[in-house]
C-alpha positions in Angstrom: 0.0 0.0 0.0 2.8 2.4 0.8 4.2 1.9 -2.8 1.0 3.1 -4.3 0.8 6.0 -1.9 4.4 7.0 -2.7 3.8 6.7 -6.4 0.7 8.9 -6.3 2.5 11.3 -3.9 5.5 11.6 -6.3 3.2 12.5 -9.2 1.0 15.0 -7.5 3.2 16.9 -5.1 6.3 15.0 -4.1 8.4 16.2 -7.0 7.4 19.9 -6.3 8.3 19.7 -2.6 11.6 17.9 -3.4 12.5 20.6 -5.8 11.8 23.3 -3.2 14.0 21.5 -0.7 16.7 21.1 -3.3 16.7 24.8 -4.2 17.0 25.8 -0.6 19.8 23.3 -0.2 21.6 24.8 -3.2 21.3 28.2 -1.7 22.7 27.0 1.6 25.6 25.3 -0.2 26.8 28.6 -1.7 28.7 29.3 1.5 31.2 27.0 3.2 29.5 27.4 6.5 26.1 26.4 5.1 27.2 23.2 3.4 26.0 20.9 6.4 22.6 22.6 6.3 22.5 22.1 2.5 23.3 18.5 2.8 20.5 18.1 5.3 18.1 19.8 2.8 19.1 17.3 0.2 18.4 14.4 2.6 15.0 15.8 3.3 14.4 16.3 -0.4 14.8 12.5 -0.8 12.2 12.0 2.0 9.8 14.3 0.1 9.9 11.9 -2.8 8.6 9.0 -0.8 7.2 9.8 2.7 4.7 7.0 3.1 5.7 4.3 5.5 8.3 6.5 7.3 8.0 8.2 10.7 9.9 11.2 12.1 11.3 11.2 15.6 12.3 14.6 17.0 15.2 14.9 19.4 18.6 16.5 19.6 20.5 18.8 21.9 21.7 22.4 22.1 23.5 22.2 18.8 20.4 21.1 17.0 18.4 23.8 18.7 20.8 26.5 17.6 20.8 25.2 14.0 17.0 25.0 14.0 16.8 28.7 15.0 19.2 29.7 12.2 17.2 27.4 9.9 13.9 29.1 10.8 15.3 32.5 10.0 17.0 31.6 6.7 14.5 29.2 4.9 12.5 27.1 7.2 9.4 29.2 7.5 9.0 29.5 3.8 9.2 25.7 3.3 6.8 25.1 6.2 4.3 27.5 4.8 4.5 26.0 1.3 4.1 22.4 2.7 1.2 23.5 4.9 -0.5 25.3 2.0 -0.2 22.2 -0.3 -1.5 20.1 2.6 -4.5 22.3 3.1 -5.3 22.2 -0.7 -5.0 18.4 -0.6 -7.3 18.0 2.4 -10.2 19.7 0.5 -11.0 16.3 -1.0 -11.6 13.1 0.9 -9.1 11.2 -1.3 -6.4 13.8 -0.7 -6.5 13.7 3.1 -3.7 11.0 3.5 -1.6 13.1 1.2 -2.4 16.3 3.2 -1.3 14.5 6.4 2.1 13.8 4.8 2.4 17.4 3.8 1.7 18.4 7.4 4.4 16.0 8.6 6.8 17.6 6.2 5.8 21.1 7.3 6.6 20.1 10.9 9.9 18.8 9.7 10.5 22.0 7.8 10.3 23.9 11.1 12.8 21.6 13.0 14.9 19.5 10.7 18.0 19.2 12.9 17.9 16.6 15.5 15.1 14.7 13.7 15.5 11.1 12.7 13.6 9.3 9.9 12.5 5.9 11.0 
């Protein structure tokens, strides 16, 4: 079942969200200091391509909290808003509700990507 969900997800909104994460990752990689953040963006772009069947566990320490604050200021809020807007649009139909839930999961991840583990 998760294969079919991931296939439909990829067609309807997964590719768009992965491109958004990839663009933000490329912007972060323009500086040497931002390369670790850009690499994390590329990892999460891969998650955006197939989110069904995966859970996100949040954790981390002081370093993750500091990076999350920088992330919010320089790109996280825009990604979270775009994921939430796509999720709201998908939830307008009954068929789109599972896809909307995945968008909301990715929106939460867009707010706090550092210290999060994909299980």
